[in-house]
C-alpha positions as CSV (number, residue, x, y, z in Angstrom):
1,X,0.0,0.0,0.0
2,X,1.4,3.4,-0.9
3,X,1.8,5.8,2.0
4,X,-0.2,8.5,0.1
5,X,-3.2,6.1,-0.2
6,X,-3.0,5.2,3.5
7,X,-2.9,8.9,4.5
8,X,-5.9,9.7,2.4
9,X,-8.0,6.9,3.8
10,X,-7.1,7.7,7.4
11,X,-8.0,11.3,6.9
12,X,-11.5,10.5,5.5
13,X,-13.4,11.3,8.7
14,X,-11.3,14.4,9.4
15,X,-11.7,15.9,5.9
16,X,-15.4,15.8,6.3
17,X,-15.1,17.8,9.5
18,X,-12.7,20.5,8.4
19,X,-13.9,21.4,4.9
20,X,-13.6,25.1,4.3
21,X,-15.6,24.9,1.0
22,X,-19.1,26.3,1.5
23,X,-20.5,24.5,-1.5
24,X,-22.5,21.4,-0.8
25,X,-20.7,18.2,-1.1
26,X,-21.9,14.6,-1.6
27,X,-21.2,12.3,1.3
28,X,-17.6,10.9,1.1
29,X,-16.5,13.2,-1.7
30,X,-12.8,14.2,-1.2
31,X,-12.4,17.8,-0.1
32,X,-9.8,19.3,-2.6
33,X,-9.2,22.2,-0.2
34,X,-7.5,19.8,2.2
35,X,-4.0,18.5,1.2
36,X,-1.1,17.4,3.3
37,X,2.6,17.3,2.3
38,X,3.4,14.1,4.2
39,X,6.1,12.2,2.3
40,X,6.0,8.8,4.2
41,X,5.4,6.5,6.1
42,X,2.0,6.5,7.8
43,X,-0.6,8.2,9.9
44,X,-2.2,5.8,12.4
45,X,-4.6,8.0,14.2
46,X,-6.1,11.6,13.9
47,X,-7.7,13.9,16.4
48,X,-9.6,17.0,15.1
49,X,-9.2,20.0,17.5
50,X,-11.9,22.5,18.2
51,X,-10.0,25.2,16.3
52,X,-10.0,23.1,13.1
53,X,-6.4,21.9,13.3
54,X,-5.8,18.2,13.3
55,X,-3.3,16.3,15.6
56,X,-1.6,13.4,13.8
57,X,0.0,10.3,15.3
58,X,2.1,7.9,13.4
59,X,5.5,7.8,11.7
60,X,5.4,11.0,9.7
61,X,7.9,12.8,7.5
62,X,7.4,16.2,5.8
63,X,9.4,17.6,2.9
64,X,12.8,18.8,4.3
65,X,12.7,16.4,7.3
66,X,15.9,14.4,7.7
67,X,15.7,11.1,5.9
68,X,15.4,8.2,8.3
69,X,13.8,10.3,11.1
70,X,10.1,10.5,11.7
71,X,7.7,12.6,13.7
72,X,5.6,10.5,16.0
73,X,3.2,13.4,16.4
74,X,2.5,16.4,14.2
75,X,-0.1,19.1,13.7
76,X,-1.7,20.2,10.5
77,X,-3.8,23.3,9.8
78,X,-7.5,23.1,8.7
79,X,-6.2,23.0,5.0
80,X,-3.9,20.1,5.7
81,X,-0.6,22.1,5.7
82,X,1.8,21.5,8.5
83,X,1.5,23.8,11.5
84,X,5.1,25.0,11.7
85,X,4.4,26.5,15.2
86,X,3.8,23.1,16.7
87,X,7.0,21.7,18.3
88,X,8.7,18.7,16.9
89,X,7.7,15.6,18.8
90,X,10.4,13.1,19.8
91,X,9.9,9.7,18.2
92,X,9.0,8.2,21.6
93,X,5.9,10.4,22.1
94,X,3.0,9.4,19.9
95,X,2.8,6.9,17.0
96,X,-0.3,5.0,17.9
97,X,-4.0,5.4,18.8
98,X,-5.3,8.8,20.0
99,X,-8.1,8.9,22.5
100,X,-9.9,12.2,23.4
101,X,-10.5,12.7,27.1
102,X,-12.3,15.7,28.5
103,X,-10.6,18.5,26.6
104,X,-7.3,16.5,26.5
105,X,-5.9,13.5,24.7
106,X,-4.2,10.2,25.4
107,X,-1.8,8.7,22.8
108,X,-0.1,5.3,22.5
109,X,3.7,5.7,22.2
110,X,5.4,2.5,21.3
111,X,5.2,0.5,24.6
112,X,3.6,3.2,26.7
113,X,0.6,5.6,26.9
114,X,1.0,9.4,27.3
115,X,-1.4,12.1,28.2
116,X,-1.4,15.4,26.3
117,X,-2.8,18.8,27.1
118,X,-5.6,20.6,25.2
119,X,-2.8,21.8,22.8
120,X,-1.5,18.2,22.3
121,X,1.7,18.9,24.3
122,X,2.9,16.5,27.1
123,X,0.9,16.8,30.2
124,X,3.4,16.7,33.1
125,X,0.7,15.7,35.6
126,X,0.7,12.2,34.0
127,X,4.1,10.6,34.6
128,X,6.1,8.6,32.1
129,X,4.9,5.1,33.1
130,X,8.3,3.6,33.4
131,X,9.2,6.2,36.0
132,X,6.9,4.4,38.5
133,X,8.5,2.0,40.9
134,X,6.7,-1.2,39.9
135,X,6.4,-1.2,36.1
136,X,8.7,-1.8,33.2
137,X,7.3,-1.7,29.6
138,X,8.1,-4.4,27.2
139,X,5.6,-4.9,24.3
140,X,2.9,-2.3,23.6
141,X,-0.7,-3.2,23.1
142,X,-4.1,-1.5,23.1
143,X,-5.4,0.7,25.9
144,X,-8.6,2.0,27.3
145,X,-9.2,5.3,29.1
146,X,-11.8,5.5,31.9
147,X,-13.9,8.7,32.5
148,X,-11.7,9.7,35.5
149,X,-8.5,9.4,33.4
150,X,-7.3,6.0,34.6
151,X,-5.8,3.8,32.0
152,X,-6.1,0.1,31.3
153,X,-3.3,-1.1,29.1
154,X,-2.6,-4.3,27.2
155,X,0.4,-5.8,25.5
156,X,2.8,-7.6,27.8
157,X,4.9,-5.9,30.5
158,X,6.9,-6.7,33.6
159,X,5.6,-5.8,37.1
160,X,7.9,-5.8,40.2
161,X,5.3,-5.2,42.9
162,X,6.6,-7.8,45.5
163,X,4.4,-6.2,48.2
164,X,1.2,-7.2,46.5
165,X,2.6,-10.3,44.7
166,X,2.7,-9.0,41.2
167,X,6.2,-10.1,39.9
168,X,5.9,-11.5,36.4
169,X,4.8,-10.7,32.9
170,X,1.3,-9.3,32.7
171,X,-0.9,-8.5,29.7
172,X,-3.7,-6.4,31.4
173,X,-2.5,-3.7,33.7
174,X,-4.3,-0.8,35.4
175,X,-2.8,2.7,36.0
176,X,-4.0,5.6,38.0
177,X,-4.9,8.9,36.4
178,X,-1.4,10.2,37.2
179,X,0.3,7.3,35.4
180,X,1.4,5.2,38.3
181,X,0.6,1.5,38.6
182,X,-2.7,1.1,40.3
183,X,-1.9,-1.1,43.3
184,X,-5.6,-1.7,44.2
185,X,-6.2,-3.8,41.1
186,X,-5.6,-7.5,40.2
187,X,-3.5,-7.4,37.0
188,X,-3.9,-10.3,34.6
189,X,-1.6,-12.7,32.8
190,X,-2.0,-14.5,29.5
191,X,-0.1,-16.6,27.0
192,X,1.6,-14.2,24.7
193,X,0.1,-10.7,24.7
194,X,-3.2,-8.8,24.7
195,X,-2.9,-6.9,21.5
196,X,-6.4,-5.3,20.9
197,X,-9.4,-4.9,23.1
198,X,-12.6,-2.9,23.3
199,X,-15.1,-2.1,26.0
200,X,-18.6,-3.5,25.6
201,X,-21.9,-1.7,26.5
202,X,-22.3,-3.8,29.6
203,X,-18.8,-2.9,31.0
204,X,-17.1,-6.1,29.9
205,X,-14.3,-6.2,27.3
206,X,-13.6,-8.2,24.2
207,X,-10.0,-8.7,23.2
208,X,-7.6,-10.5,20.9
209,X,-4.6,-12.4,22.2
210,X,-1.4,-12.6,20.2
211,X,0.1,-16.1,20.5
212,X,0.8,-19.2,18.4
213,X,-2.2,-21.3,17.2
214,X,-4.2,-23.2,19.8
215,X,-2.2,-21.9,22.8
216,X,-4.4,-19.1,24.1
217,X,-4.7,-18.9,27.9
218,X,-5.8,-16.4,30.5
219,X,-4.5,-16.5,34.1
220,X,-3.2,-20.0,33.3
221,X,-6.5,-21.3,32.0
222,X,-6.8,-22.4,28.4
223,X,-9.4,-20.3,26.7
224,X,-9.9,-22.2,23.5
225,X,-9.8,-19.0,21.5
226,X,-7.6,-16.0,20.7
227,X,-10.6,-13.8,20.9
228,X,-12.0,-13.7,24.4
229,X,-14.3,-11.7,26.6
230,X,-13.4,-10.6,30.1
231,X,-15.2,-8.8,32.9
232,X,-14.5,-5.3,34.1
233,X,-12.1,-6.6,36.8
234,X,-10.2,-8.6,34.2
235,X,-11.6,-12.0,35.0
236,X,-12.1,-14.2,32.0
237,X,-15.7,-14.9,30.9
238,X,-15.8,-18.5,29.7
239,X,-19.4,-18.1,28.5
240,X,-18.1,-16.4,25.4
241,X,-16.5,-19.0,23.1
242,X,-15.4,-17.6,19.7
243,X,-13.2,-20.6,19.0
244,X,-10.6,-18.5,17.1
245,X,-7.6,-20.9,17.0
246,X,-5.3,-18.8,14.7
247,X,-4.8,-15.1,13.8
248,X,-5.8,-11.8,15.2
249,X,-8.8,-9.6,15.5
250,X,-7.5,-6.0,15.0
251,X,-10.8,-4.1,15.7
252,X,-14.2,-4.6,17.3
253,X,-17.5,-2.7,17.0
254,X,-20.0,-3.7,19.8
255,X,-23.8,-3.6,19.3
256,X,-26.2,-2.8,22.1
257,X,-27.8,-6.3,21.9
258,X,-24.5,-8.0,22.8
259,X,-23.4,-8.9,19.3
260,X,-20.0,-7.7,18.2
261,X,-18.4,-7.0,14.8
262,X,-14.8,-8.1,14.6
263,X,-12.3,-7.4,11.8
264,X,-8.9,-8.8,11.2
265,X,-7.5,-12.0,9.8
266,X,-8.3,-15.2,11.7
267,X,-9.7,-18.7,11.6
268,X,-12.3,-20.5,13.7
269,X,-12.7,-24.1,14.5
270,X,-16.0,-24.6,12.7
271,X,-14.5,-23.2,9.4
272,X,-10.9,-24.4,9.7
273,X,-10.1,-23.8,6.0
274,X,-11.5,-20.2,5.8
275,X,-9.6,-17.1,6.7
276,X,-12.2,-14.7,8.0
277,X,-11.8,-10.9,7.9
278,X,-15.1,-9.4,8.9
279,X,-17.6,-11.2,11.1
280,X,-20.3,-10.6,13.6
281,X,-20.2,-12.6,16.8
282,X,-23.3,-13.5,18.8
283,X,-23.3,-12.9,22.6
284,X,-22.1,-16.4,23.2
285,X,-19.2,-16.1,20.7
286,X,-20.7,-18.1,17.9
287,X,-20.9,-16.5,14.4
288,X,-24.1,-14.7,13.6
289,X,-25.7,-16.8,10.9
290,X,-27.5,-13.7,9.5
291,X,-24.2,-12.0,8.7
292,X,-22.0,-12.6,5.7
293,X,-19.0,-13.9,7.7
294,X,-17.0,-15.4,4.8
295,X,-16.6,-12.4,2.6
296,X,-13.1,-12.5,1.0
297,X,-10.9,-9.5,1.7
298,X,-7.8,-10.0,-0.4
299,X,-4.6,-8.1,-1.1
300,X,-2.9,-9.8,-4.1
301,X,-1.1,-6.6,-5.3
302,X,0.3,-5.5,-2.0
303,X,3.9,-6.3,-1.7
304,X,3.9,-6.1,2.1
305,X,1.2,-8.8,2.5
306,X,2.2,-12.5,2.4
307,X,0.2,-14.3,-0.3
308,X,-3.2,-12.9,-1.1
309,X,-4.5,-12.5,2.4
310,X,-5.9,-9.2,3.5
311,X,-6.6,-7.5,6.9
312,X,-9.5,-5.5,8.1
313,X,-8.2,-2.9,10.6
314,X,-11.2,-0.6,11.3
315,X,-15.0,-0.7,11.2
316,X,-17.0,2.5,11.4
317,X,-20.8,2.4,11.7
318,X,-22.8,5.0,9.7
319,X,-26.1,6.3,11.1
320,X,-28.1,4.2,8.7
321,X,-26.4,0.9,9.8
322,X,-24.0,0.6,6.9
323,X,-20.4,0.0,7.7
324,X,-17.3,1.7,6.4
325,X,-14.5,-0.9,6.5
326,X,-10.8,-0.1,6.0
327,X,-7.6,-2.1,6.1
328,X,-5.0,-3.7,3.9
329,X,-7.0,-5.1,1.0
330,X,-7.6,-4.2,-2.6
331,X,-10.3,-6.7,-3.5
332,X,-13.5,-7.8,-1.7
333,X,-15.1,-10.9,-3.2
334,X,-13.3,-10.2,-6.4
335,X,-14.4,-6.5,-6.6
336,X,-11.7,-3.9,-6.7
337,X,-11.6,-1.7,-3.6
338,X,-8.8,0.6,-2.6
339,X,-8.4,-0.3,1.1
340,X,-11.9,0.9,1.9
341,X,-15.3,-0.6,1.3
342,X,-18.9,0.0,2.2
343,X,-21.0,-2.9,3.3
344,X,-24.5,-3.2,4.6
345,X,-25.3,-4.2,8.2
346,X,-25.2,-7.9,7.2
347,X,-21.8,-7.6,5.5
348,X,-22.8,-7.5,1.8
349,X,-20.5,-5.3,-0.3
350,X,-22.2,-2.2,-1.6
351,X,-21.5,-0.1,-4.7
352,X,-22.8,3.2,-3.2
353,X,-19.3,4.6,-2.5
354,X,-15.6,3.7,-2.6
355,X,-15.8,1.6,-5.7
356,X,-12.7,0.9,-7.8
357,X,-9.1,1.2,-6.8
358,X,-9.5,4.4,-4.7
């Protein structure tokens, strides 16, 4: 996938918000008044600010930047041009998911999470997590921000809290709203790492474990699936059995009735020869039989993908129930799509928008 295509797709929601053209536009038309100068590599997350500027997180290089160095965070003006008044972020701050919080922001930064001010500068009231006495970061993962500013972080990391008996590698860890390890919580272990997870409407979480096939476990208990559900306190919920024995779910979109969309590249026990990319799970973890779970998202022309397999990395629900699906693919069921596709609520590919190669 070219970096220019990736940037255009990731900016899609933002361009709709910051258009300065007063003429009416059709939904999802590109706004020609918004253009960035990003050379390479990628933008992983965007946060539109109230003043029309957009904070970017990723590995970003503008014309004139030193070759081989990247900005983990950058700011662009409402027209997409770089805000030269914004300070250069070090590579270690930013790069991953941005989460708005009150009038501030959290951002994933390699193995850690940082809190930013309203102007997207480092908030000194939230410490660098490794500065705490009990925590050492290893492999970054997803994170969740609570309303009071506490952070729940995945990945796999080392704890050294001998007082409370947490001395090992943990994949679900709580932090206070000042960045210190929350010593009131029971941190959780797993085989491998907890790479992606999402809060559900009932307060539980659904997540995807990163580990070799058929080795998934949580707190030493075999889960039978890389995709699991756990309670608000981190305890595994065995009543949800997705039976994902290989691969990763990169994103989730919960529904109020307990069903959950999941995107990625994975296989389940009941369809051992099918690689699935966009599915809808029932509340018990089984596949929703009313959803087109076996749509083929393929990437035969992408040099960075092994074979012809594709990945679904994000799912956005539109108000009418349709889904905008993005990721690393250029064909859906044989139809050309440039890394973005529109499907109906049951997973059937639509020709309303995003047809062709993008």
